[in-house]
N, C-alpha and C positions, 0 to 999 in steps of 0.2 A: 504494499500500501504505499502511496507517495504521501510523505508528510510537508505539509505547508505552513508557511511561517503565520504569525498572529496577525500581523494586517491583511494577511489574504483570509484567514479563517475569519475575520470579524467583518471583512466585505462580502464576503459570500453570506455570513447570517445575517446582514441588512438587506440583501437582495434587491440593494441601489447600486448596480455596475453596469459598464459600456465594455462592451468585449472588445478587442482589436487583434487581427491574425497579423504575424510576421513571418518573413520566411527568409531564409540565411543560405547561401549557394557558394561553393568553392570551385570556380571553374579552371581547366588547365589550358596552359598554351597549345595553340591550334599546332605549332612546329614540334618543340620540345617535349609535349606532356607533361611538364612540370607544372604542378597546383601553383596558382598565383594568387593575388591579394582574393579573399571573399567579400561579397557585395550583399547588402540586406534592404530588402524591400518591405512595407507595409500597407495596409489599406485604410490609410487617414492623411490627413494633408502635412505636407513639412516634412523635414528631416528631423529625426530624436535621436538620442543617444541614452541606451537603457542599460541597466545590469539585467545579466540574463544567465540562466542556469545552461551550461555548457551540455549539449545532447549526447555527447559520447564521455567526457571526462568527469561531467557532474559537479566541476567547480564554476563558480560566479566570474562571469568575464563581462566587459563593457563593448558593446557592440552598437553600431549606426546603422538605421535604416533610412531609407528614401521612400518619400509617399507622393501626395498629390497625382494621384491616378496610373502609377506604374502596376501596381498590382491590383488587376480587376476582380477578381473571383478566386475564393481558396473553397476547394470542394469540402464538403462535412467530412469529417475522420470517424470510423466506425471505432469505438471504445471496445474491444472485447480479450478476453484471456488468451492464454496461449501463445505459442512462438510460432504462429504461422505467418507466411509474407502478406502484409498489408500494403493496399494502394491508395493513394490520392491524387490529386493534380492541383497545380497551381496556374492560373490563365493570368497571362502579362499584357501589357499594353504594345502592341507591335510599333506602333509611330512613336513611342517614346525614345529619345536618342540613348539614354543610357540601357535600356531594355535592346533596342538593334545592335549596341556595340556587345552585349553579353551575347546573345544569341547566335551573332554572326561573326563575331570577332574572335571567340574562345570555342574551345573544346566542352561540350556538355556532357560527355558520354560519361556515363557513373561516375559524375561530379557528385561528392559529399553536399546532403540537402538537409535543412532541418527546418521544422514548423515549431513557432512557439505560440502562446494566447498571451495577450497581457489585459489587465484588468483595470480599468481607469474609473475614479469616482466621478460621476456625473456632476458633483457642484465642481470641484477646483479643476476638473479635466485633467487630474493628474494620475499617473499609474501609481496602483494601490503597493506593489511591492516588486520584484524581480517578477521576469518574464519566465514561465514554465514551459519544458519542451512537450510537445503534444506527438510529434513524428520526427523519426531518425531515418534518414536512409539515403538512396541515391538517386541520381534521375534515369531515368529508363527509356523516356525518349522527349524529343521537343521540337513537334511538328509544327511549323509555320502556315497557316492558313492565311494565303493570299484572296482578298475578297474579289469580287467581280462590281462593277460599276455600281454604285450604289448600295452596295454588300458591307457587311462588317468581319473583321478579321481579328484573328488572335495569334498569340504564341500559347502554346498549353503544354507545361512540362510536367511529363508524368512520373511519378515518382513510385518507388518502390522501397520497403522499409528495410532496416539492416539486418533483420531476420534472414533476409535471402543469403547471407553468406553459408548459412548451415546447409543449404542446398549445393555448395560447391564441391566438386569431385577432388579428391586428393589424387596428386600425379607422383607420390611418394611410392616406390615399390619396396617390396619385403627384401631389402639387402641389408649387408652389414653397414655400409656407409650411412644409409639412411636411418638405421636403429641408433646408431652413434651420436647422430643430431638428436635425436628424442632423449637418450639416456646414455651417458658416455660409459662405457665398460661393459655395456650389456651387449654380450656375443651370441644372442640367442640364433640370429640369422649371419654367424661367421662362415658356413660353408655353402650358403643357399648359390652362390656363384658357380660351385664346380659340382654339387651335387648331382646333376644330371649326367655328367661325364664320368662318375665314379663307378667303379666294377663292384658289384657284390657277390659275394661268393654265400651258397647255399649246402648245408650237408657235408658231405666229406671231400666231394671232388670241387676243385676251384675250376670256375668258369663263370660268363655273364650270366645273370638271373633270367631264369624264363618267364615267359607269363603263364597263368594257369592254364591257358589252352594247351600252348606247347607242351607243357608237362603233363596233363592229361593224354595227349597223342603220344607222346613217349613211352609212358608208362602202358599204354595198350598195345605198342609194337614191340615190348619188350627192351626198348634203347635206353629207357630211362625210369626214374622213380620219384613221385611227389613226397618231398620232405614234410613229414611229421604225419601223414599218413600209413 
């Protein structure tokens, strides 16, 4: 269960709140693939700098978000138990210069992304406390809808939750080198690289081990015997 601070609990108890949504993304350089400075957007007016609970580390950090029509729509998030892969989306304003620079000037494939909610006091119009994360994941697609004359267009970032990492298939093999990376000194797979080429001896005579079918055929013709039978 998530622990909330006293100001947030008091505001929730008073039932007098304004909710705003915040989006944070860390794009990559289109040429080098290296991560560049993250950017943030929110669905209100102006630029704000607020304390935020980092969705990965859990520590409180300061982040700046730009508004004034940059973020158009935040898809509702279904809150449920379990570790299943969740999906959501954020629709951005395609005619905004900052949004165009983000989606066309950088590589957004699998870019780390977070969604937070902020609770504001309707009287003071100030944030009640720090922002809490409601979604942590990656960009799974960023289709740009180019509209026809007189129609509307948008940029819709499709997000998948961080739990998708649990579906990643390991490329490691059952080798001694791989096992040493996991537990140094564990020699469980010491001979896996040469086991297939080793000659096994059965019974009293030395020779390559035969399969069960070969051994049965040999015993029936009197040219061999099945060990242990």
